[in-house]
C-alpha positions in Angstrom: -22.3 31.2 3.5 -22.2 27.7 3.7 -23.2 25.9 0.6 -25.4 22.6 1.7 -26.0 19.4 -0.5 -29.2 20.1 -1.8 -28.2 23.6 -3.2 -29.2 23.4 -7.0 -25.9 25.1 -7.9 -23.1 22.9 -6.5 -22.1 20.2 -9.4 -21.5 17.0 -8.5 -17.6 17.0 -9.4 -17.8 19.8 -6.2 -18.8 17.0 -4.1 -15.7 15.8 -2.1 -17.0 12.1 -1.9 -17.0 12.3 -5.7 -13.8 14.3 -6.3 -11.1 12.5 -8.2 -8.8 11.9 -5.3 -11.7 10.1 -3.3 -12.3 8.1 -7.2 -8.6 7.3 -7.4 -8.7 6.4 -3.5 -11.9 3.9 -4.3 -10.1 2.2 -6.9 -6.7 1.5 -5.6 -8.7 0.0 -2.1 -10.7 -1.8 -4.8 -7.4 -3.3 -6.3 -5.6 -4.0 -3.0 -8.8 -6.6 -1.9 -9.2 -7.7 -5.1 -5.9 -8.6 -5.3 -5.8 -10.0 -1.6 -9.1 -12.0 -2.2 -7.1 -13.8 -4.7 -4.4 -14.9 -2.5 -6.8 -15.6 0.0 -8.6 -17.9 -2.8 -5.4 -19.5 -3.1 -4.3 -19.9 0.6 -8.2 -22.1 1.0 -7.1 -24.2 -2.2 -3.5 -24.6 -0.6 -4.4 -25.7 2.7 -7.6 -27.5 2.4 -5.3 -29.5 -0.3 -2.5 -29.6 2.7 -5.3 -31.1 5.0 -6.5 -33.2 2.5 -4.0 -35.1 1.9 -2.9 -35.2 5.0 0.7 -33.7 3.8 3.6 -34.5 6.8 0.6 -35.9 9.0 -0.6 -32.2 9.7 -4.6 -33.3 9.3 -4.0 -36.7 11.8 -2.0 -34.5 14.4 -4.4 -32.1 14.4 -7.6 -34.5 14.8 -5.8 -35.8 17.5 -5.9 -32.6 19.4 -8.4 -31.2 21.5 -7.4 -28.2 20.2 -8.7 -28.9 16.4 -10.7 -25.6 15.6 -7.7 -23.4 16.9 -4.7 -25.2 14.8 -6.8 -25.2 11.9 -7.6 -21.5 12.3 -4.2 -20.6 12.9 -3.0 -22.6 9.9 -5.6 -21.4 7.4 -5.1 -17.6 8.7 -1.3 -17.9 8.4 -1.7 -19.2 4.6 -3.8 -16.1 4.1 -1.8 -13.7 5.6 1.9 -15.1 3.5 -0.7 -15.8 -0.1 -2.7 -12.2 0.2 0.8 -10.6 0.9 2.2 -12.4 -2.3 -0.9 -12.1 -4.5 -1.1 -8.2 -3.3 2.9 -7.4 -3.9 2.8 -9.1 -7.5 -0.4 -7.0 -8.5 1.8 -3.8 -7.0 5.1 -4.5 -8.6 2.9 -5.3 -12.3 1.5 -2.2 -12.4 3.9 -0.3 -14.0 5.7 -3.4 -15.7 5.3 -2.1 -19.6 6.6 1.3 -19.1 10.1 0.3 -16.9 10.4 -2.5 -19.3 9.7 -0.1 -22.6 12.8 2.3 -21.4 14.7 -0.2 -20.2 14.7 -2.0 -23.7 15.4 1.4 -25.3 18.4 1.9 -23.1 19.7 -1.4 -24.3 18.9 -0.9 -27.7 20.6 2.4 -27.8 23.8 1.6 -26.0 24.2 -2.0 -27.9 27.4 -2.6 -30.0 27.0 -3.4 -33.6 30.4 -4.9 -34.2 30.5 -8.0 -32.7 
């Protein structure tokens, strides 16, 4: 006998879209998108400042070319990938930092010599 979504005896926890694994997966994806967006915002700010202040003559060189839109797209795409990856990496590496640091401090204080 197949259960249907409109079955009144079916609890919401039994729905696969509302399972614990699905909620955790959604929170992981949200975490990744959020941190990548932070990096993307940083890339937009940095790229805008580089073009505004014409660092290394980049803006002048790009605007002298007939392929200026492609150049600007590639500049911002590269910055987005770089800054987004760095931001995501920092976010992931700081997830368990407090517990690792606490354990490390405990080990360090237990093995410390007091005869200095």
